[in-house]
C-alpha positions in Angstrom: -36.8 -18.5 -15.2 -40.2 -17.0 -14.6 -42.4 -18.5 -11.8 -44.5 -21.4 -13.1 -42.4 -22.0 -16.2 -42.0 -25.6 -17.4 -38.8 -27.5 -17.7 -37.2 -26.2 -20.9 -36.0 -29.7 -21.8 -39.6 -30.8 -22.2 -40.8 -27.7 -23.9 -40.7 -28.7 -27.6 -43.4 -30.6 -29.3 -43.1 -30.4 -33.1 -40.5 -28.4 -35.0 -43.2 -26.5 -36.7 -43.7 -24.1 -33.8 -42.8 -20.6 -34.8 -40.9 -19.6 -37.9 -37.2 -20.2 -37.6 -35.1 -18.0 -39.7 -32.8 -19.0 -42.5 -31.5 -17.8 -45.8 -33.7 -18.7 -48.7 -32.5 -22.0 -50.3 -30.1 -22.7 -47.5 -30.7 -25.3 -44.7 -28.4 -23.8 -42.2 -28.5 -20.5 -40.3 -25.7 -18.2 -41.3 -24.7 -15.8 -38.6 -21.3 -14.1 -39.0 -19.1 -14.6 -36.0 -18.6 -11.5 -33.8 -15.7 -11.1 -31.4 -16.6 -12.2 -27.9 -16.4 -9.6 -25.1 -13.8 -11.9 -23.3 -11.7 -12.1 -26.4 -11.7 -8.3 -26.8 -10.7 -7.8 -23.2 -7.8 -10.3 -23.5 -6.5 -8.7 -26.7 -6.5 -5.3 -25.1 -4.8 -6.5 -22.0 -7.7 -5.8 -19.8 -7.8 -6.8 -16.1 -4.2 -5.5 -15.4 -2.2 -7.5 -12.9 -3.8 -10.8 -13.9 -2.3 -13.4 -16.2 -4.3 -13.9 -19.4 -6.7 -16.8 -19.2 -7.3 -19.2 -22.0 -10.5 -18.5 -24.0 -13.6 -20.5 -23.6 -13.8 -24.0 -25.0 -16.2 -22.8 -27.6 -13.5 -20.8 -29.2 -11.3 -23.9 -29.7 -12.8 -24.7 -33.1 -13.2 -22.3 -36.0 -16.8 -21.2 -36.6 -18.5 -22.6 -39.6 -21.7 -21.4 -41.2 -23.2 -24.8 -40.4 -22.3 -26.7 -37.2 -21.4 -30.3 -37.3 -23.5 -32.8 -35.6 -21.7 -34.5 -32.7 -20.8 -38.2 -33.2 -23.6 -40.6 -32.6 -26.2 -37.8 -32.6 -28.1 -37.8 -35.9 -29.9 -34.5 -35.3 -33.3 -35.7 -36.5 -34.9 -36.1 -33.0 -35.8 -39.8 -33.7 -33.9 -41.1 -30.7 -35.8 -38.6 -28.5 -39.2 -39.3 -30.0 -39.5 -35.7 -31.3 -41.4 -35.1 -34.5 -40.4 -32.6 -37.1 -43.6 -32.7 -39.2 -41.9 -33.6 -42.4 -39.3 -30.9 -42.3 -36.2 -31.8 -44.3 -33.1 -32.5 -42.2 -30.2 -30.1 -42.7 -27.4 -31.4 -44.8 -24.4 -32.9 -43.0 -21.3 -30.7 -43.2 -18.1 -32.8 -43.5 -15.2 -32.0 -41.2 -13.8 -33.0 -37.8 -16.6 -33.5 -35.2 -17.0 -30.8 -32.6 -17.2 -31.5 -28.9 -20.7 -31.1 -27.4 -19.7 -28.2 -25.2 -18.2 -26.5 -28.3 -21.4 -27.1 -30.3 -23.5 -25.7 -27.5 -21.3 -22.6 -27.2 -21.5 -21.9 -30.9 -25.2 -22.4 -31.0 -25.6 -20.1 -28.0 -23.4 -17.4 -29.7 -25.5 -17.6 -32.9 -28.8 -17.4 -31.0 -27.6 -14.4 -29.0 -26.5 -12.7 -32.2 -29.9 -13.4 -33.8 -31.7 -12.0 -30.7 -29.6 -8.8 -30.8 -30.2 -8.2 -34.5 -33.9 -9.1 -34.3 -33.7 -12.2 -36.5 -35.3 -14.0 -33.6 -38.4 -11.9 -33.3 -40.1 -10.9 -30.0 -43.2 -12.8 -29.5 -42.4 -15.6 -31.9 -42.1 -19.3 -30.8 -39.2 -21.4 -32.0 -38.7 -25.1 -31.3 -35.3 -26.8 -30.6 -35.8 -29.5 -33.3 -36.6 -27.0 -36.0 -33.7 -24.7 -35.1 -31.4 -27.7 -34.8 -32.1 -28.7 -38.4 -31.4 -25.2 -39.6 -28.1 -25.2 -37.7 -27.2 -28.7 -38.9 -27.1 -30.1 -35.3 -29.4 -32.1 -33.1 -32.0 -30.5 -30.9 -30.0 -31.2 -27.8 -27.4 -28.4 -28.0 -30.1 -26.0 -29.2 -32.2 -26.9 -26.2 -29.2 -26.5 -23.9 -28.5 -23.0 -25.3 -32.2 -22.1 -25.0 -32.0 -23.1 -21.3 -29.3 -20.6 -20.8 -31.3 -17.9 -22.6 -34.3 -18.5 -20.3 -32.0 -17.8 -17.4 -30.9 -14.6 -19.1 -34.5 -13.6 -19.6 -34.4 -13.6 -23.4 -36.8 -16.5 -24.0 -39.5 -18.3 -22.0 -40.8 -21.8 -22.2 -44.1 -22.6 -24.1 -45.1 -26.1 -23.0 -45.3 -28.6 -25.9 -44.3 -25.9 -28.4 -40.9 -24.5 -27.8 -39.5 -21.2 -26.7 -41.0 -17.8 -27.1 -38.7 -14.7 -27.5 -39.7 -12.4 -24.7 -41.5 -9.2 -25.6 -40.0 -6.2 -24.0 -41.1 -2.6 -23.9 -39.5 0.8 -23.4 -40.3 0.7 -19.7 -38.3 -2.5 -19.1 -35.3 -1.0 -21.0 -35.5 2.1 -18.8 -35.6 0.0 -15.7 -32.6 -2.0 -16.8 -30.7 1.2 -17.5 -31.5 2.5 -14.1 -30.3 -0.6 -12.3 -27.1 -0.6 -14.4 -26.5 3.0 -13.4 -27.1 2.3 -9.7 -24.3 -0.4 -9.9 -21.8 1.1 -12.4 -21.8 4.8 -11.6 -20.7 4.6 -7.9 -18.2 1.9 -8.7 -16.6 3.8 -11.5 -16.6 7.1 -9.5 -14.7 5.3 -6.7 -12.3 3.8 -9.2 -11.7 7.2 -10.8 -10.2 8.4 -7.5 -7.9 5.4 -7.0 -6.9 3.7 -10.3 -3.7 5.1 -11.9 -4.1 7.0 -15.2 -2.0 4.5 -17.1 -4.4 1.7 -16.3 -7.3 3.6 -17.7 -5.2 4.5 -20.7 -4.7 0.7 -21.2 -8.4 0.4 -22.0 -8.1 2.7 -25.0 -8.0 -0.2 -27.6 -11.4 -1.4 -26.2 -12.9 2.0 -26.6 -11.6 2.2 -30.2 -13.0 -1.2 -30.9 -16.5 0.1 -30.0 -16.0 3.0 -32.4 -15.1 0.6 -35.2 -18.0 -1.7 -34.5 -20.4 1.3 -34.4 -19.0 2.5 -37.7 -19.8 -0.9 -39.3 -23.4 -0.5 -38.3 -23.5 -4.1 -37.0 -25.6 -4.2 -33.9 -24.2 -7.6 -32.8 -20.6 -6.5 -33.2 -21.3 -3.4 -31.2 -23.0 -5.3 -28.5 -20.0 -7.5 -27.9 -17.5 -4.6 -28.0 -19.7 -2.5 -25.7 -19.8 -5.3 -23.1 -16.1 -5.8 -23.4 -15.4 -2.1 -22.7 -17.7 -1.9 -19.7 -16.6 -5.2 -18.4 -12.9 -4.2 -18.5 -13.6 -1.0 -16.6 -15.5 -2.8 -13.9 -12.8 -5.5 -13.8 -10.5 -3.0 -12.2 -12.6 -3.3 -9.1 -11.5 -6.9 -8.6 -15.0 -7.9 -7.7 -16.0 -11.0 -9.7 -19.6 -11.0 -8.4 -20.0 -7.4 -9.6 -18.8 -8.4 -13.0 -21.3 -11.3 -13.3 -24.2 -9.2 -12.3 -23.3 -6.3 -14.5 -22.7 -8.4 -17.5 -26.1 -10.1 -17.1 -27.9 -6.7 -16.8 -25.9 -5.4 -19.8 -26.9 -8.4 -22.0 -30.5 -8.1 -21.0 -30.5 -4.5 -22.0 -29.3 -5.4 -25.5 -32.3 -7.7 -26.5 -34.5 -5.8 -29.0 -37.7 -4.0 -28.0 -41.1 -5.1 -29.3 -41.6 -3.8 -32.8 -37.9 -3.0 -33.3 -36.7 -4.9 -36.4 -33.2 -4.8 -37.7 -30.5 -2.5 -36.5 -30.6 0.9 -34.7 -29.4 3.9 -36.6 -25.7 3.8 -37.3 -25.4 7.4 -36.0 -26.8 6.3 -32.6 -24.2 3.6 -32.3 -21.4 6.0 -33.2 -22.7 8.6 -30.7 -22.8 5.9 -28.0 -19.3 4.8 -28.8 -17.9 8.3 -28.7 -19.0 8.6 -25.1 -16.6 5.8 -24.3 -13.6 7.8 -25.5 -14.7 10.9 -23.6 -15.2 8.8 -20.5 -11.7 7.4 -20.7 -10.3 10.9 -21.1 -12.1 12.1 -17.9 -11.0 9.0 -16.0 -7.4 9.5 -17.0 -7.7 13.1 -15.8 -9.5 12.1 -12.6 -12.2 14.6 -13.5 -14.9 13.0 -11.4 -17.6 15.5 -12.2 -17.2 14.9 -15.9 -17.2 11.2 -15.3 -20.5 11.5 -13.4 -22.0 13.6 -16.1 -21.0 11.3 -18.9 -22.1 8.1 -17.1 -25.5 9.7 -16.3 -26.0 10.5 -20.0 -24.7 7.0 -21.1 -27.3 5.2 -19.0 -30.2 7.4 -20.0 -32.2 5.6 -22.7 -32.6 7.5 -25.9 -36.1 8.8 -26.7 
C-alpha cells in the first residue's frame, strides 16, 4: 500500500462513488470465468517431482454469473451503517450458500479480470457497497478483495469514497518488464544448463494453452495462461520465494495502461504466445544463446 494510504476497510462512503460496470438491465456483473494459472499448471503436470496439490478453496464451488450472499449477510450495508444512496439492491440468486472465503475468491477473480480487460477503468473510483450490489453480495467480500488489490498495486484507497484504479503509464510498464527480466532471464539461463530436456518438454501443453488463449483474443484468458507458463518454468528452480515475487511482478505488468480500453490486438497476443513455443524448443536443445535472445525480446515492451 502506498505511504499515507488509509485503511481500506474504512475507505467507502456512499456507493455512488465512481461508475461500477454492469450489463444494461442486469443487476449483477457478468465476467466469464477464466482458468487460473494454478489450474493450468496442475493440468499440465507442472512442477515435476511434486505431488499435485488441491486447488484453492475458491474453486470448490462452480462459478455463477451472480454470487450468492453468505448466510446472515444481507448485502445492503445496513448492518455496517453504509449508505447506498437509493441504489436498488441486486436480486438474490437462489442456490446453496457459498463460504465467505469462496465468495471473496470469486469476487477477487472477477475484479482481476475486469482490471485486465479494462472494464474497471484507470482513474475511476469504485465503492465496495456499489460493487457488492452488482455482484449480488455484501460489501464485505468486495472490500476484502480490494484490500488484496491494493497490495498488488492495482487500486488505491480514496478516503470516504472507495478505491481508485491506479493510473499507469508506459514508463511503469517498461520498468516492470526490466525488473522481470533481471529476475527471470538469469534463472532460466541457469535452468537451461541443468534441467533435463524431458522436463522442459512437459511444459508444452502450457505453451499451447497460451496460443489457444491468444487466438481467442481474450486478454483475461491470455493473462492467466501466460502466468501459468512462466510460473511453471520458474517452478523448476524449486524457489518458492522467487515464484511469489515473479508472479506479483507479472500480475502488475498486466494491468492496463492509462487510455488503453478493451483488448490489445489479437495479433500481438499471438506473436507473444509464439515466443513461448520457440523458447521451449531452445530450452529442450539447451541452446542458451537462443534462450537469451528470445527472453530479451519477450521482456521488451512493444512500441
